[in-house]
Structures are given as structure tokens and as C-alpha cells.
MMTF fields as JSON, N, C-alpha, C and O atoms, coordinates in Angstrom:
{
  "mmtfVersion": "1.0.0",
  "mmtfProducer": "UNKNOWN",
  "numBonds": 247,
  "numAtoms": 248,
  "numGroups": 62,
  "numChains": 1,
  "numModels": 1,
  "chainsPerModel": [1],
  "groupsPerChain": [62],
  "chainIdList": ["A"],
  "bondAtomList": [4, 2, 8, 6, 12, 10, 16, 14, 20, 18, 24, 22, 28, 26, 32, 30, 36, 34, 40, 38, 44, 42, 48, 46, 52, 50, 56, 54, 60, 58, 64, 62, 68, 66, 72, 70, 76, 74, 80, 78, 84, 82, 88, 86, 92, 90, 96, 94, 100, 98, 104, 102, 108, 106, 112, 110, 116, 114, 120, 118, 124, 122, 128, 126, 132, 130, 136, 134, 140, 138, 144, 142, 148, 146, 152, 150, 156, 154, 160, 158, 164, 162, 168, 166, 172, 170, 176, 174, 180, 178, 184, 182, 188, 186, 192, 190, 196, 194, 200, 198, 204, 202, 208, 206, 212, 210, 216, 214, 220, 218, 224, 222, 228, 226, 232, 230, 236, 234, 240, 238, 244, 242],
  "bondOrderList": [1, 1, 1, 1, 1, 1, 1, 1, 1, 1, 1, 1, 1, 1, 1, 1, 1, 1, 1, 1, 1, 1, 1, 1, 1, 1, 1, 1, 1, 1, 1, 1, 1, 1, 1, 1, 1, 1, 1, 1, 1, 1, 1, 1, 1, 1, 1, 1, 1, 1, 1, 1, 1, 1, 1, 1, 1, 1, 1, 1, 1],
  "groupList": [{"groupName": "MET", "atomNameList": ["N", "CA", "C", "O"], "elementList": ["N", "C", "C", "O"], "formalChargeList": [0, 0, 0, 0], "bondAtomList": [1, 0, 2, 1, 3, 2], "bondOrderList": [1, 1, 2], "singleLetterCode": "M", "chemCompType": "L-PEPTIDE LINKING"}, {"groupName": "ALA", "atomNameList": ["N", "CA", "C", "O"], "elementList": ["N", "C", "C", "O"], "formalChargeList": [0, 0, 0, 0], "bondAtomList": [1, 0, 2, 1, 3, 2], "bondOrderList": [1, 1, 2], "singleLetterCode": "A", "chemCompType": "L-PEPTIDE LINKING"}, {"groupName": "GLY", "atomNameList": ["N", "CA", "C", "O"], "elementList": ["N", "C", "C", "O"], "formalChargeList": [0, 0, 0, 0], "bondAtomList": [1, 0, 2, 1, 3, 2], "bondOrderList": [1, 1, 2], "singleLetterCode": "G", "chemCompType": "PEPTIDE LINKING"}, {"groupName": "ASP", "atomNameList": ["N", "CA", "C", "O"], "elementList": ["N", "C", "C", "O"], "formalChargeList": [0, 0, 0, 0], "bondAtomList": [1, 0, 2, 1, 3, 2], "bondOrderList": [1, 1, 2], "singleLetterCode": "D", "chemCompType": "L-PEPTIDE LINKING"}, {"groupName": "ILE", "atomNameList": ["N", "CA", "C", "O"], "elementList": ["N", "C", "C", "O"], "formalChargeList": [0, 0, 0, 0], "bondAtomList": [1, 0, 2, 1, 3, 2], "bondOrderList": [1, 1, 2], "singleLetterCode": "I", "chemCompType": "L-PEPTIDE LINKING"}, {"groupName": "LYS", "atomNameList": ["N", "CA", "C", "O"], "elementList": ["N", "C", "C", "O"], "formalChargeList": [0, 0, 0, 0], "bondAtomList": [1, 0, 2, 1, 3, 2], "bondOrderList": [1, 1, 2], "singleLetterCode": "K", "chemCompType": "L-PEPTIDE LINKING"}, {"groupName": "PHE", "atomNameList": ["N", "CA", "C", "O"], "elementList": ["N", "C", "C", "O"], "formalChargeList": [0, 0, 0, 0], "bondAtomList": [1, 0, 2, 1, 3, 2], "bondOrderList": [1, 1, 2], "singleLetterCode": "F", "chemCompType": "L-PEPTIDE LINKING"}, {"groupName": "LEU", "atomNameList": ["N", "CA", "C", "O"], "elementList": ["N", "C", "C", "O"], "formalChargeList": [0, 0, 0, 0], "bondAtomList": [1, 0, 2, 1, 3, 2], "bondOrderList": [1, 1, 2], "singleLetterCode": "L", "chemCompType": "L-PEPTIDE LINKING"}, {"groupName": "THR", "atomNameList": ["N", "CA", "C", "O"], "elementList": ["N", "C", "C", "O"], "formalChargeList": [0, 0, 0, 0], "bondAtomList": [1, 0, 2, 1, 3, 2], "bondOrderList": [1, 1, 2], "singleLetterCode": "T", "chemCompType": "L-PEPTIDE LINKING"}, {"groupName": "VAL", "atomNameList": ["N", "CA", "C", "O"], "elementList": ["N", "C", "C", "O"], "formalChargeList": [0, 0, 0, 0], "bondAtomList": [1, 0, 2, 1, 3, 2], "bondOrderList": [1, 1, 2], "singleLetterCode": "V", "chemCompType": "L-PEPTIDE LINKING"}, {"groupName": "GLU", "atomNameList": ["N", "CA", "C", "O"], "elementList": ["N", "C", "C", "O"], "formalChargeList": [0, 0, 0, 0], "bondAtomList": [1, 0, 2, 1, 3, 2], "bondOrderList": [1, 1, 2], "singleLetterCode": "E", "chemCompType": "L-PEPTIDE LINKING"}, {"groupName": "GLN", "atomNameList": ["N", "CA", "C", "O"], "elementList": ["N", "C", "C", "O"], "formalChargeList": [0, 0, 0, 0], "bondAtomList": [1, 0, 2, 1, 3, 2], "bondOrderList": [1, 1, 2], "singleLetterCode": "Q", "chemCompType": "L-PEPTIDE LINKING"}, {"groupName": "ARG", "atomNameList": ["N", "CA", "C", "O"], "elementList": ["N", "C", "C", "O"], "formalChargeList": [0, 0, 0, 0], "bondAtomList": [1, 0, 2, 1, 3, 2], "bondOrderList": [1, 1, 2], "singleLetterCode": "R", "chemCompType": "L-PEPTIDE LINKING"}, {"groupName": "TYR", "atomNameList": ["N", "CA", "C", "O"], "elementList": ["N", "C", "C", "O"], "formalChargeList": [0, 0, 0, 0], "bondAtomList": [1, 0, 2, 1, 3, 2], "bondOrderList": [1, 1, 2], "singleLetterCode": "Y", "chemCompType": "L-PEPTIDE LINKING"}, {"groupName": "ASN", "atomNameList": ["N", "CA", "C", "O"], "elementList": ["N", "C", "C", "O"], "formalChargeList": [0, 0, 0, 0], "bondAtomList": [1, 0, 2, 1, 3, 2], "bondOrderList": [1, 1, 2], "singleLetterCode": "N", "chemCompType": "L-PEPTIDE LINKING"}, {"groupName": "PRO", "atomNameList": ["N", "CA", "C", "O"], "elementList": ["N", "C", "C", "O"], "formalChargeList": [0, 0, 0, 0], "bondAtomList": [1, 0, 2, 1, 3, 2], "bondOrderList": [1, 1, 2], "singleLetterCode": "P", "chemCompType": "L-PEPTIDE LINKING"}, {"groupName": "TRP", "atomNameList": ["N", "CA", "C", "O"], "elementList": ["N", "C", "C", "O"], "formalChargeList": [0, 0, 0, 0], "bondAtomList": [1, 0, 2, 1, 3, 2], "bondOrderList": [1, 1, 2], "singleLetterCode": "W", "chemCompType": "L-PEPTIDE LINKING"}, {"groupName": "SER", "atomNameList": ["N", "CA", "C", "O"], "elementList": ["N", "C", "C", "O"], "formalChargeList": [0, 0, 0, 0], "bondAtomList": [1, 0, 2, 1, 3, 2], "bondOrderList": [1, 1, 2], "singleLetterCode": "S", "chemCompType": "L-PEPTIDE LINKING"}],
  "groupTypeList": [0, 1, 2, 3, 4, 5, 6, 7, 8, 9, 10, 3, 9, 1, 10, 0, 7, 11, 9, 8, 12, 8, 8, 4, 13, 14, 7, 5, 5, 11, 2, 7, 15, 6, 4, 5, 7, 2, 5, 14, 4, 12, 6, 3, 11, 3, 10, 9, 9, 3, 16, 9, 12, 17, 14, 12, 11, 9, 10, 5, 14, 3],
  "groupIdList": [1, 2, 3, 4, 5, 6, 7, 8, 9, 10, 11, 12, 13, 14, 15, 16, 17, 18, 19, 20, 21, 22, 23, 24, 25, 26, 27, 28, 29, 30, 31, 32, 33, 34, 35, 36, 37, 38, 39, 40, 41, 42, 43, 44, 45, 46, 47, 48, 49, 50, 51, 52, 53, 54, 55, 56, 57, 58, 59, 60, 61, 62],
  "secStructList": [7, 4, 4, 4, 7, 7, 3, 3, 7, 2, 2, 2, 2, 2, 2, 2, 2, 6, 7, 7, 2, 2, 2, 2, 2, 2, 2, 2, 6, 6, 6, 7, 7, 7, 3, 3, 3, 6, 6, 3, 3, 3, 3, 3, 2, 2, 2, 2, 2, 2, 2, 2, 2, 2, 6, 7, 7, 7, 7, 7, 7, 7],
  "xCoordList": [-10.178, -11.569, -10.869, -9.787, -11.717, -11.344, -10.959, -10.062, -11.602, -11.308, -9.901, -9.337, -9.272, -7.805, -6.859, -5.737, -7.28, -6.129, -6.016, -6.974, -4.523, -4.094, -3.608, -2.877, -3.859, -3.286, -2.632, -3.151, -1.308, -0.491, -0.047, 0.248, -0.001, 0.438, 2.043, 2.664, 2.616, 4.068, 4.516, 5.512, 3.74, 4.333, 4.334, 5.302, 3.178, 3.134, 4.288, 4.814, 4.688, 5.544, 7.056, 7.908, 7.247, 8.543, 8.637, 9.701, 7.625, 7.596, 7.992, 9.021, 7.207, 7.405, 8.869, 9.454, 9.318, 10.782, 11.79, 12.964, 11.5, 12.374, 13.242, 14.47, 12.739, 13.307, 12.753, 11.619, 13.303, 12.519, 11.604, 11.773, 10.605, 9.639, 10.404, 9.972, 11.466, 12.291, 12.617, 12.415, 13.134, 13.628, 12.46, 12.63, 11.329, 10.063, 9.952, 9.904, 9.878, 9.688, 10.685, 10.287, 11.983, 13.15, 13.002, 13.337, 12.49, 12.23, 11.043, 10.924, 10.026, 8.903, 9.504, 9.109, 10.411, 10.994, 11.889, 12.262, 12.16, 12.98, 12.206, 12.688, 10.818, 9.914, 9.083, 8.298, 9.113, 8.231, 6.774, 6.325, 6.129, 4.599, 3.81, 4.035, 2.872, 2.011, 0.612, 0.571, -0.43, -1.679, -1.68, -1.257, -2.234, -2.438, -3.899, -4.506, -4.486, -5.725, -6.216, -6.454, -6.39, -6.39, -5.091, -4.165, -4.921, -3.751, -2.909, -1.727, -3.591, -3.161, -2.385, -2.783, -1.33, -0.45, -0.633, -0.465, -1.013, -1.026, -0.31, -0.208, 0.213, 0.713, 0.047, -0.388, -0.065, -0.632, 0.576, 1.596, 0.431, 1.278, 1.842, 3.07, 1.131, 1.814, 2.626, 3.547, 2.323, 3.212, 4.478, 5.55, 4.464, 5.602, 6.747, 7.916, 6.152, 6.784, 7.591, 8.719, 6.624, 7.32, 8.194, 9.109, 8.267, 9.111, 10.375, 11.459, 10.214, 11.538, 12.239, 13.467, 11.528, 12.152, 12.816, 13.846, 12.225, 12.63, 13.833, 14.6, 14.147, 15.28, 16.157, 16.898, 16.15, 17.222, 18.489, 18.632, 19.593, 20.926, 21.804, 21.664, 22.702, 23.378, 24.742, 25.28, 25.438, 26.815, 27.829, 27.894, 28.621, 29.779, 30.988, 31.492, 31.461, 32.664, 33.911, 33.965, 34.845, 35.984, 37.156, 38.18],
  "yCoordList": [-20.203, -19.595, -18.173, -18.079, -17.121, -15.582, -15.396, -14.606, -16.082, -15.792, -16.196, -15.617, -17.081, -17.598, -16.707, -16.783, -15.624, -14.738, -13.727, -13.285, -13.432, -12.367, -11.37, -11.752, -10.181, -9.005, -8.27, -8.188, -7.685, -7.127, -5.682, -5.392, -4.772, -3.424, -3.493, -4.546, -2.29, -2.294, -2.535, -3.19, -1.984, -2.169, -3.567, -4.091, -4.252, -5.743, -6.616, -7.479, -6.455, -6.931, -6.645, -7.531, -5.409, -5.015, -5.8, -6.218, -5.896, -6.618, -8.077, -8.591, -8.682, -10.097, -10.44, -11.496, -9.542, -9.691, -9.169, -9.397, -8.467, -7.888, -6.843, -6.92, -6.086, -4.852, -3.651, -3.598, -2.597, -1.329, -1.142, -1.811, -0.194, 0.159, 0.713, 0.461, 1.41, 1.797, 0.679, 0.703, -0.386, -1.563, -2.257, -2.781, -2.205, -2.743, -2.101, -2.771, -0.737, 0.164, -0.219, -0.352, -0.398, -0.634, -2.103, -2.372, -3.036, -4.433, -4.437, -5.3, -3.336, -3.397, -2.888, -3.418, -1.929, -1.521, -2.683, -2.642, -3.714, -4.689, -5.969, -7.052, -5.598, -6.755, -7.416, -8.259, -7.171, -7.675, -7.376, -6.23, -8.37, -8.258, -7.385, -7.477, -6.523, -5.89, -5.469, -5.601, -5.005, -4.649, -3.088, -2.677, -2.432, -1.146, -0.825, -0.821, -0.531, -0.204, 1.161, 1.474, 2.083, 3.532, 3.962, 3.766, 4.633, 5.218, 4.148, 4.331, 3.171, 2.033, 0.808, 0.204, 0.63, -0.781, -1.772, -1.607, -3.037, -4.192, -5.347, -5.403, -6.34, -7.403, -8.594, -8.682, -9.652, -11.047, -11.81, -12.029, -12.183, -12.875, -13.913, -13.917, -14.901, -16.127, -15.637, -16.341, -14.446, -13.923, -13.432, -13.884, -12.638, -12.122, -13.435, -13.485, -14.222, -15.384, -16.344, -16.833, -16.414, -17.226, -16.158, -16.701, -14.848, -14.029, -13.906, -13.748, -13.988, -13.881, -15.354, -15.434, -16.36, -17.761, -17.814, -18.457, -17.174, -17.426, -16.544, -16.946, -15.451, -14.436, -14.653, -13.757, -15.933, -16.1, -16.172, -16.69, -15.662, -15.738, -16.778, -16.808, -17.588, -18.488, -18.02, -17.855, -17.761, -17.371, -18.474, -19.506, -18.271, -19.199, -18.999, -17.884, -20.081, -20.197, -20.472, -21.524, -19.571, -19.966, -20.369, -20.724],
  "zCoordList": [-0.093, 0.372, 0.844, 1.425, 0.467, 0.568, 2.187, 2.484, 3.129, 4.568, 4.848, 5.777, 4.198, 4.454, 4.178, 4.677, 3.225, 2.508, 3.78, 4.414, 4.036, 5.113, 4.25, 3.336, 4.347, 3.807, 4.991, 6.104, 4.605, 5.619, 5.27, 4.11, 6.289, 5.871, 5.813, 5.959, 5.592, 5.428, 6.943, 7.251, 7.75, 9.228, 9.569, 10.119, 9.232, 9.563, 8.892, 9.595, 7.652, 6.881, 7.459, 7.531, 7.824, 8.461, 9.951, 10.408, 10.475, 11.923, 11.506, 11.944, 10.708, 10.392, 9.741, 9.979, 8.998, 8.557, 9.413, 9.12, 10.481, 11.514, 10.525, 10.561, 9.843, 9.086, 9.155, 9.629, 8.775, 8.96, 7.737, 6.718, 7.858, 6.964, 5.486, 4.361, 5.75, 4.672, 3.919, 2.705, 4.511, 3.804, 2.999, 1.898, 3.628, 2.77, 1.723, 0.692, 1.616, 0.551, -0.558, -1.715, -0.219, -1.099, -1.651, -2.805, -0.794, -1.418, -2.33, -3.199, -2.116, -3.201, -4.469, -5.508, -4.546, -5.704, -6.413, -7.585, -5.495, -6.12, -6.506, -6.839, -6.384, -6.936, -5.948, -6.382, -4.587, -3.614, -3.895, -3.921, -4.084, -4.708, -3.721, -2.514, -4.221, -3.297, -4.079, -5.302, -3.42, -3.916, -3.347, -2.267, -4.325, -3.965, -4.065, -5.136, -2.788, -2.767, -2.431, -1.265, -3.556, -3.472, -3.171, -3.957, -1.91, -1.56, -0.549, -0.261, -0.131, 0.631, -0.135, -1.131, 0.5, 0.226, 0.961, 2.169, 0.479, 1.308, 0.547, -0.678, 1.507, 0.938, 1.394, 2.542, 0.413, 0.608, 1.247, 0.595, 2.474, 3.343, 2.604, 2.52, 1.982, 1.42, 0.196, -0.218, -0.407, -1.642, -0.952, -1.355, -0.05, 0.769, 1.056, 0.675, 1.674, 2.134, 0.948, 1.006, -0.085, -1.329, -1.919, -2.537, -1.968, -2.685, -1.917, -2.478, -0.488, 0.224, 0.184, 0.211, 0.128, -0.086, -1.573, -1.774, -2.475, -3.738, -3.958, -4.833, -3.359, -3.341, -2.334, -1.928, -1.813, -0.829, -1.362, -2.47, -0.651, -1.202, -0.173, 1.05, -0.932, -0.146, -0.167, -1.262, 1.014, 1.143, 0.745, 1.413, -0.333, -0.456, 0.4, 0.532, 0.987, 1.789, 0.832, 0.194, 0.75, -0.077, 0.684, 0.1]
}
């Protein structure tokens, strides 16, 4: 249902991931999915969470 979709601003995503706005713009260049509405950028909350989880890095202990 359309009411269940949550669109986030750059600031919202930065706060959610506990990073800076600059990091969000860099992640966007690396493939973080976004929607452009005129001059505004919005992120689908579910897509952001899925993208972060799918790009998770596991550190190897040598």
C-alpha cells in the first residue's frame, strides 16, 4: 500500500546510518538507490536498508 512507503531525505539517511551527508552523496555515487523529484533527492527506506545489508563487508581475521 502506498501509505506504507517511507521516503527519506539525505539528512534522514545520514542520521539513520550515523554518517555525514557527504558520505551519503558518496554512497549514492557507489549505487545507493535514490529517487530524483525535480531538484530533490529522496530514498526509499526499505531500499536503503536492503542496499546496506547487501553491501556489508565481513572482516577476515588472519
